[in-house]
C-alpha positions as CSV (number, residue, x, y, z in Angstrom):
1,M,-68.1,14.9,30.8
2,K,-67.1,16.9,27.5
3,Q,-63.7,15.0,27.8
4,L,-65.0,11.7,27.7
5,T,-67.7,12.7,25.1
6,K,-64.6,13.9,23.2
7,L,-62.8,10.7,23.4
8,F,-65.5,8.6,22.8
9,L,-66.3,10.5,19.2
10,L,-62.3,10.4,18.4
11,L,-62.7,6.4,19.2
12,V,-65.4,6.1,16.8
13,L,-63.9,8.1,13.9
14,C,-60.8,5.6,14.7
15,F,-63.6,2.6,14.2
16,V,-64.9,4.0,10.9
17,T,-61.5,4.7,9.4
18,A,-60.0,1.2,10.3
19,S,-63.0,-0.6,8.8
20,A,-62.3,1.2,5.9
21,S,-52.9,5.2,-10.3
22,A,-49.9,5.6,-8.0
23,Q,-47.6,7.6,-10.4
24,M,-44.1,9.0,-9.5
25,K,-44.5,12.3,-10.9
26,T,-40.9,13.9,-10.2
27,A,-39.9,10.7,-12.4
28,Y,-41.5,12.5,-15.5
29,F,-38.7,14.1,-16.9
30,M,-36.1,11.2,-16.2
31,E,-34.8,9.7,-19.5
32,G,-33.3,6.2,-18.1
33,S,-36.0,5.6,-15.6
34,V,-38.5,2.7,-16.2
35,M,-41.1,4.5,-14.2
36,R,-41.6,7.4,-16.5
37,L,-43.9,4.7,-18.9
38,D,-46.5,4.9,-16.0
39,L,-47.1,8.5,-16.4
40,N,-47.2,8.7,-20.2
41,P,-46.6,5.8,-22.4
42,A,-44.6,7.5,-25.2
43,L,-41.9,8.5,-22.8
44,A,-39.9,5.0,-23.3
45,P,-36.5,4.8,-21.4
46,Q,-33.0,4.9,-22.8
47,R,-32.3,1.0,-22.4
48,G,-34.9,-2.0,-22.9
49,Y,-35.2,-3.7,-19.5
50,V,-36.3,-6.7,-17.4
51,N,-37.7,-5.9,-13.9
52,F,-36.4,-8.1,-11.1
53,P,-39.7,-10.0,-9.9
54,A,-41.8,-8.4,-7.6
55,F,-38.9,-5.2,-6.9
56,G,-39.0,-4.1,-10.5
57,A,-41.4,-1.0,-9.4
58,I,-43.0,-0.6,-6.3
59,G,-45.0,2.3,-5.4
60,I,-46.8,3.5,-2.1
61,N,-49.0,6.6,-2.6
62,L,-50.8,8.4,0.4
63,N,-53.1,11.4,-0.7
64,S,-55.3,13.8,1.7
65,N,-56.4,17.0,1.2
66,F,-56.1,17.7,5.0
67,L,-54.1,15.0,6.8
68,S,-51.1,17.2,8.1
69,V,-49.8,17.4,11.7
70,K,-50.3,21.0,11.4
71,N,-54.4,20.5,11.3
72,F,-54.2,18.4,14.4
73,L,-51.3,19.3,16.6
74,Y,-50.7,22.8,17.9
75,P,-47.4,24.1,19.7
76,T,-48.1,26.1,22.8
77,D,-46.4,27.7,25.7
78,A,-47.7,24.3,27.8
79,G,-46.2,22.3,25.2
80,L,-47.5,20.5,22.0
81,V,-51.8,19.7,22.1
82,T,-54.0,18.4,20.0
83,F,-57.0,20.3,18.4
84,L,-59.2,19.1,21.3
85,H,-57.5,21.5,23.7
86,E,-59.5,24.3,25.1
87,S,-56.6,26.5,24.0
88,V,-56.9,25.7,20.5
89,P,-60.1,28.1,18.8
90,S,-62.6,26.3,17.0
91,D,-62.8,28.3,13.8
92,K,-58.8,28.3,13.4
93,F,-58.9,24.5,13.7
94,L,-61.9,24.1,11.1
95,R,-59.9,26.6,8.5
96,G,-57.9,24.1,7.9
97,L,-60.4,21.5,6.5
98,S,-62.7,21.3,3.6
99,R,-66.6,20.6,3.3
100,N,-65.2,16.9,2.0
101,N,-62.0,15.7,3.9
102,Y,-60.9,12.6,1.7
103,V,-58.1,10.2,2.3
104,N,-56.5,7.9,-0.7
105,L,-54.3,5.2,-0.6
106,D,-52.8,4.0,-3.5
107,V,-50.3,0.8,-3.5
108,S,-48.9,-0.8,-6.5
109,E,-46.7,-3.4,-7.4
110,Q,-44.8,-5.1,-10.7
111,L,-44.5,-8.6,-10.6
112,I,-43.1,-9.3,-13.9
113,G,-41.8,-6.5,-16.3
114,F,-39.7,-6.2,-19.3
115,G,-39.1,-4.3,-22.7
116,N,-36.9,-3.7,-25.4
117,Y,-36.6,-1.2,-28.4
118,A,-36.7,-3.0,-31.9
119,K,-34.5,-0.4,-33.8
120,R,-36.5,3.0,-32.6
121,Y,-39.7,1.3,-31.4
122,F,-40.1,0.4,-27.8
123,W,-42.4,-2.5,-26.5
124,S,-43.3,-3.4,-23.1
125,V,-45.0,-6.1,-21.0
126,G,-45.9,-5.9,-17.2
127,L,-48.1,-7.6,-15.0
128,N,-49.0,-5.4,-11.9
129,L,-50.8,-5.7,-9.1
130,R,-53.0,-2.6,-7.5
131,A,-54.9,-1.8,-4.1
132,I,-56.5,1.3,-3.6
133,A,-58.7,2.9,-0.3
134,D,-60.7,6.1,-0.2
135,V,-62.3,7.2,2.7
136,N,-64.4,10.5,3.0
137,I,-65.0,12.4,6.4
138,P,-67.3,15.4,6.3
139,K,-66.4,18.6,7.8
140,E,-68.9,18.3,10.3
141,F,-67.7,15.4,11.9
142,F,-65.0,17.3,13.0
143,Q,-67.0,20.2,14.1
144,V,-68.6,18.0,16.4
145,L,-65.3,16.4,17.7
146,K,-64.0,20.1,18.6
147,E,-67.4,21.9,19.8
148,L,-69.3,19.2,21.6
149,Q,-72.5,21.8,21.4
150,S,-75.7,20.2,22.2
151,G,-77.9,19.3,19.0
152,S,-78.5,16.9,16.3
153,Y,-75.9,16.7,13.6
154,D,-75.9,14.8,10.2
155,L,-72.8,13.1,9.2
156,S,-74.2,10.3,6.4
157,D,-71.7,12.0,3.7
158,M,-69.1,10.0,5.2
159,S,-67.9,6.7,2.8
160,I,-65.3,4.0,2.5
161,G,-64.1,2.5,-0.4
162,V,-61.7,-0.2,-1.5
163,N,-60.7,-1.4,-5.1
164,S,-57.9,-4.1,-6.0
165,Y,-57.1,-5.6,-9.1
166,A,-54.3,-7.6,-11.0
167,E,-53.3,-5.8,-14.5
168,L,-51.5,-7.0,-17.6
169,A,-50.2,-4.4,-19.9
170,L,-49.0,-4.5,-23.4
171,G,-47.2,-1.2,-24.3
172,F,-45.7,0.2,-27.6
173,S,-43.8,3.6,-28.3
174,F,-43.0,4.7,-32.1
175,P,-41.9,7.9,-33.6
176,V,-44.7,9.2,-36.1
177,W,-42.3,11.7,-37.3
178,K,-39.2,13.2,-36.8
179,N,-39.6,15.2,-33.8
180,I,-43.2,13.5,-32.6
181,T,-43.6,10.0,-30.5
182,V,-46.5,8.4,-29.7
183,G,-47.3,5.5,-27.3
184,F,-50.4,3.4,-25.9
185,R,-50.5,0.6,-23.4
186,V,-53.5,-1.8,-23.8
187,K,-54.8,-3.6,-20.2
188,G,-56.4,-6.5,-19.6
189,L,-57.7,-6.2,-15.8
190,A,-59.0,-9.0,-13.5
191,G,-60.7,-7.5,-10.5
192,L,-59.6,-9.3,-7.3
193,A,-61.5,-7.2,-4.2
194,Q,-64.2,-4.1,-4.6
195,A,-66.4,-2.7,-1.8
196,N,-68.5,0.8,-0.7
197,L,-70.0,1.2,2.4
198,E,-71.8,4.4,2.5
199,F,-73.9,5.5,5.3
200,D,-77.7,6.0,4.8
201,K,-77.9,7.6,8.4
202,M,-75.0,8.8,10.4
203,Q,-76.8,10.6,13.2
204,L,-75.3,12.4,16.4
205,Q,-77.5,13.6,18.8
206,I,-75.5,15.2,22.1
207,N,-77.0,16.9,25.2
208,D,-75.5,17.5,28.8
209,N,-76.7,13.9,29.6
210,Q,-75.3,11.6,27.0
211,V,-74.2,11.1,23.4
212,R,-76.4,9.0,21.0
213,A,-75.1,7.9,17.5
214,D,-77.4,6.5,15.2
215,L,-76.2,4.2,12.4
216,Q,-77.6,2.5,9.0
217,G,-75.2,1.7,6.1
218,R,-75.4,-0.1,2.8
219,I,-72.6,-1.9,1.3
220,R,-71.9,-3.5,-2.3
221,G,-68.9,-5.4,-3.2
222,N,-67.3,-8.2,-4.8
223,V,-64.3,-10.4,-3.7
224,T,-63.3,-12.8,-6.9
225,G,-64.0,-16.5,-7.1
226,M,-66.3,-16.5,-3.3
227,S,-69.9,-16.9,-3.2
228,F,-71.8,-15.6,-0.5
229,S,-75.0,-17.5,-0.9
230,H,-74.9,-19.7,1.7
231,F,-74.2,-17.0,4.2
232,N,-78.3,-17.3,4.4
233,G,-79.2,-13.5,4.1
234,T,-77.0,-12.5,6.9
235,M,-73.0,-12.4,7.5
236,S,-70.5,-10.1,8.9
237,F,-67.6,-7.8,7.8
238,S,-65.4,-10.6,9.0
239,D,-66.7,-13.3,6.7
240,L,-65.7,-11.4,3.4
241,L,-61.9,-12.6,4.7
242,S,-62.7,-15.8,5.6
243,F,-62.5,-17.5,2.3
244,D,-65.4,-19.7,3.0
245,G,-66.8,-20.5,-0.4
246,F,-64.0,-19.7,-3.0
247,S,-64.5,-21.5,-6.2
248,A,-62.2,-20.9,-9.5
249,S,-65.7,-20.9,-11.2
250,N,-66.6,-17.8,-9.9
251,I,-63.6,-16.0,-10.9
252,K,-65.4,-13.7,-13.5
253,S,-64.9,-10.2,-13.2
254,F,-62.7,-8.8,-15.8
255,G,-62.2,-5.2,-17.5
256,G,-60.0,-3.2,-19.7
257,A,-58.1,-0.1,-19.8
258,I,-56.1,2.1,-22.1
259,D,-52.9,4.4,-21.5
260,L,-52.4,7.2,-24.6
261,G,-49.6,9.2,-24.8
262,A,-47.4,11.7,-26.9
263,E,-44.1,13.7,-27.2
264,V,-43.3,16.8,-29.4
265,K,-39.7,17.7,-29.2
266,L,-39.1,21.6,-30.7
267,L,-36.0,23.7,-31.0
268,N,-33.8,21.3,-31.8
269,E,-35.2,19.0,-28.7
270,R,-34.3,21.6,-26.6
271,L,-38.2,22.2,-25.6
272,K,-40.2,18.7,-24.9
273,V,-43.9,18.9,-24.9
274,S,-45.9,15.9,-23.9
275,L,-49.4,14.8,-22.9
276,A,-50.9,11.7,-21.7
277,L,-54.2,10.1,-20.6
278,N,-53.9,7.1,-18.4
279,D,-56.0,4.5,-17.1
280,L,-59.2,5.2,-18.6
281,G,-61.4,2.1,-18.3
282,F,-63.3,0.2,-16.4
283,I,-64.0,-3.3,-14.2
284,S,-67.2,-5.2,-14.8
285,W,-67.9,-6.9,-11.4
286,S,-69.9,-10.4,-11.4
287,A,-72.6,-11.2,-9.5
288,A,-71.5,-14.6,-9.3
289,S,-68.9,-13.4,-6.5
290,G,-70.9,-10.4,-5.6
291,F,-72.8,-9.2,-2.2
292,A,-74.6,-6.4,-1.3
293,G,-76.8,-5.4,1.7
294,T,-78.0,-3.2,4.6
295,T,-76.5,-2.9,8.2
296,D,-79.0,-2.9,10.9
297,D,-80.6,0.5,12.2
298,V,-78.7,0.3,15.5
299,W,-78.2,3.4,18.2
300,F,-75.4,3.7,20.9
301,E,-75.4,5.5,23.7
302,F,-72.8,6.8,26.2
303,T,-73.6,8.5,29.2
304,G,-70.1,8.8,31.4
305,I,-68.0,6.7,33.1
306,D,-68.7,5.3,36.7
307,L,-66.0,6.6,38.7
308,D,-66.2,3.7,41.2
309,T,-65.8,0.8,38.7
310,G,-63.8,2.4,36.1
311,N,-66.6,0.9,33.4
312,A,-67.8,3.1,30.8
313,N,-72.1,3.6,30.8
314,S,-73.0,2.9,27.3
315,N,-76.3,0.9,25.9
316,S,-77.1,0.0,22.4
317,N,-79.6,-1.7,20.5
318,G,-77.2,-4.1,18.5
319,S,-73.9,-4.5,16.1
320,F,-73.4,-2.7,13.1
321,S,-70.8,-5.4,11.9
322,D,-74.1,-7.4,10.7
323,I,-74.8,-7.0,6.8
324,H,-78.1,-8.1,5.9
325,L,-77.5,-9.4,2.2
326,S,-80.0,-8.9,-0.8
327,T,-79.6,-10.2,-4.3
328,P,-76.3,-9.0,-5.7
329,E,-76.1,-7.6,-9.1
330,K,-73.2,-7.4,-12.0
331,Y,-72.3,-3.6,-11.8
332,T,-69.4,-1.7,-13.6
333,K,-66.6,0.7,-11.9
334,R,-64.5,2.8,-14.1
335,L,-60.9,3.6,-13.1
336,A,-59.5,6.8,-11.7
337,T,-58.5,8.3,-14.7
338,T,-55.2,10.5,-14.8
339,L,-54.5,13.3,-17.2
340,N,-50.6,14.7,-17.2
341,I,-49.3,17.7,-19.2
342,G,-45.6,18.4,-18.9
343,A,-43.1,20.4,-20.7
344,E,-39.2,20.7,-20.0
345,Y,-36.8,23.1,-21.3
346,N,-33.0,21.8,-21.4
347,I,-29.7,23.6,-21.4
348,L,-25.9,22.7,-21.3
349,D,-26.4,20.0,-24.1
350,H,-29.1,18.5,-22.5
351,A,-27.4,18.5,-19.0
352,I,-29.8,20.5,-17.1
353,G,-33.8,20.3,-17.8
354,F,-36.4,22.4,-16.1
355,G,-39.6,20.9,-16.5
356,L,-43.1,21.9,-15.3
357,L,-46.2,18.7,-15.0
358,S,-49.8,19.7,-14.4
359,H,-51.1,16.2,-13.0
360,T,-55.1,15.8,-12.6
361,K,-56.9,12.8,-11.1
362,F,-60.7,12.1,-11.7
363,A,-61.4,9.8,-9.1
364,D,-65.3,8.9,-7.7
365,G,-66.6,11.5,-5.7
366,Y,-63.4,14.0,-6.2
367,T,-61.1,15.3,-8.7
368,Y,-57.6,16.9,-7.7
369,S,-54.9,18.5,-9.5
370,E,-51.2,19.3,-8.9
371,L,-48.4,21.2,-10.6
372,T,-44.8,20.0,-10.1
373,A,-42.0,21.9,-11.4
374,S,-38.5,20.0,-11.2
375,V,-34.8,21.0,-12.2
376,N,-33.3,17.5,-13.7
377,F,-29.5,16.9,-13.6
378,R,-27.5,14.3,-16.1
379,P,-24.2,14.9,-15.3
380,A,-23.2,11.5,-17.3
381,G,-25.4,9.2,-19.6
382,W,-26.3,6.7,-17.1
383,F,-27.4,9.0,-14.2
384,T,-30.2,11.2,-13.6
385,A,-31.3,13.3,-10.8
386,S,-34.2,15.5,-10.0
387,L,-35.5,17.7,-7.4
388,S,-39.1,19.0,-7.5
389,H,-41.7,21.3,-5.7
390,T,-45.7,20.4,-6.3
391,L,-47.8,23.4,-5.9
392,I,-51.7,23.8,-5.0
393,R,-52.7,21.0,-2.9
394,N,-49.4,20.9,-0.6
395,R,-48.8,24.5,-1.5
396,L,-45.3,25.2,-0.7
397,G,-44.3,22.8,2.2
398,V,-43.0,20.0,0.1
399,I,-39.9,19.2,-2.1
400,G,-39.9,15.9,-4.1
401,F,-36.3,14.0,-5.1
402,A,-35.3,11.1,-7.2
403,L,-32.1,9.3,-8.0
404,N,-32.0,6.8,-11.2
405,A,-28.4,4.8,-12.2
406,H,-28.9,2.9,-15.1
407,P,-25.1,1.8,-16.4
408,K,-25.2,-1.6,-18.3
409,W,-25.3,-3.7,-15.5
410,I,-28.0,-2.4,-13.4
411,N,-31.2,0.3,-13.6
412,F,-31.9,1.4,-10.1
413,F,-34.5,3.9,-9.1
414,L,-35.6,5.7,-5.6
415,G,-37.7,8.7,-5.1
416,V,-40.1,10.3,-3.3
417,D,-42.6,13.6,-4.4
418,Y,-43.8,14.8,-1.2
419,L,-40.7,15.2,1.4
420,A,-41.1,18.1,4.2
421,F,-38.8,20.9,4.2
422,R,-40.7,23.1,6.7
423,Y,-40.7,21.3,10.7
424,G,-41.5,22.6,14.0
425,S,-41.0,21.4,17.0
426,A,-43.0,21.3,20.6
427,T,-42.2,19.7,24.0
428,L,-44.5,16.3,24.5
429,N,-44.0,14.6,28.1
430,S,-40.9,16.9,28.6
431,S,-39.3,15.4,25.1
432,K,-38.6,17.5,22.3
433,I,-40.4,16.1,19.0
434,T,-40.1,17.6,15.7
435,F,-43.0,17.2,13.3
436,P,-43.6,17.8,9.2
437,V,-45.6,21.5,9.1
438,G,-48.3,21.4,6.8
439,Q,-47.4,18.2,4.5
440,K,-50.7,16.4,3.6
441,S,-49.4,13.3,0.9
442,Y,-46.4,11.2,1.4
443,N,-45.0,8.4,-0.9
444,V,-42.0,6.6,-2.0
445,Y,-41.1,4.6,-5.3
446,F,-38.3,2.1,-5.8
447,G,-37.5,0.0,-8.8
448,L,-34.8,-2.5,-9.6
449,A,-33.8,-3.8,-13.4
450,I,-31.7,-5.2,-15.6
451,P,-30.6,-2.9,-18.6
452,L,-31.0,-4.7,-22.1
453,S,-30.1,-3.1,-25.7
454,K,-30.0,0.4,-26.1
455,A,-32.3,2.1,-29.2
456,K,-30.3,3.0,-31.9
457,Y,-31.6,6.4,-31.6
458,F,-29.7,7.2,-28.2
459,K,-26.3,5.6,-29.4
C-alpha cells in the first residue's frame, strides 16, 4: 500500500510541475565576445558585429536550489535507488532541500542584432525573445513523498509562473574619462504571454486506507492579442493555447526597461572594476487580453489497486482543469533584475586575467547570489578562452568554460557556466551508469556573428 501511494504522489508532482535574464557569466571578461553586453552594457566588444539572424545569441539557462541527482538518486550495495527507497534515511534526503524549492528556466534568443563603433563610441541594436518559467515546491511536499506518515499536510505554498516577451534594445557605450567607460541600454518590451497559478488550498490527508487531495487554485494571466470574454465564464487550461478569439486590436501589453553599467580601469589597465544593473523595468499587461479566475474546489481519493483487474481504485468530485473566469484587470509585473559586480587583474601584458564576478538575481518570491571566479586566456588578439568556477549555490561541484574566436571574418562563441567535474557511478538494471554529483544548474550559450570595424582604441 505504501509503495502504491508513493507512486500516486509522485505522479501528482509530475502533473503539477509539467503544467507549469539568461546571462552567460563566464563571458563577462571575454573582451571579444558580443555576449558580455547582456551582463554589462559598458563592456563593448572589440569589434562591431552583425549577428546571424536567429543564431546570433541563444541561451538556455536552468537554475534550481535543489534539482541535483545527488538529492534524488543514491548508490547502495544493491545498486542505484531513488530517494523513496527504504534504505535512504528520511533526514538524509530532507537535508538537501530548502523550505522553498524552486526551478527557473530562462530561454533567450536574439532574432536580429548589430552594433558598431563611431570612433570610441559604441552603439548596438537588438531584437530579442525571452521566455521564463518558475516553479516553487514546498519542502513538506517531498517530506510527504518520503515518509507517508498518517496525517494532514498543507502544501499551498506551491506556485507556477510563466512569462514571455519580445524586447527591442538600443544600447550605447562611451568613455567619460580616460579610464572610465559607462553604458546603458534602453528596452522597449512587448508582452507575449504571462500567467501565475497559486494554490489557495492544496491539502493531503493520509491514513492506512486512502490518500485524499483537496485542491483549489487561482490563476491570473495574459496572452497578447487574445480575448477570453467569449468563453462565457468557464474555460479549460487547454483553451489558453487555442488562439480562439485572437485579434490584433488586443495587442496592448507593453513596458520598458533599462540596463546601466560602468567600468573603471586602474594600474595601467591591469586592474578593471565594473558594475551593472540589468532589466530594471516592467511590463503592463492589458485587461483586453487578460484572464483571471479560480479552479473548482475538487478532491481526489486513491485507495489502492484492484489486483484482479489492475485498475486503480480512485474517485473525485470533478476536474482541476476548469477555470471559472472573473473580470480581468490590468496589472503590472516587474522584470527579474540582476546586479553584476566584477573585478579582473591582468598579467603578462594582458595575456592572462584573473576575474571575480558577483551575480545577484532579484526575482518574484526569491533572491539568489552566485560568485564566479575565472581565469581568462588571450593567446592571440582574435581568440579568448575562459575557465570559471561558480561558488555558493553550486558549491564546488561545477566548472564553466567558454571559447570565443573573433578574427576579421567571423565571431563565434560557445560556453557553459555549469559543467560538473565530480561524477558518481552506480548499477541500474545490471548496467553501470555515470551521473554528475551535486550539480543543480545547467546552461549553454551559442553565438554567431560577422565582425565589422574595430574601434580606434583597440588598433
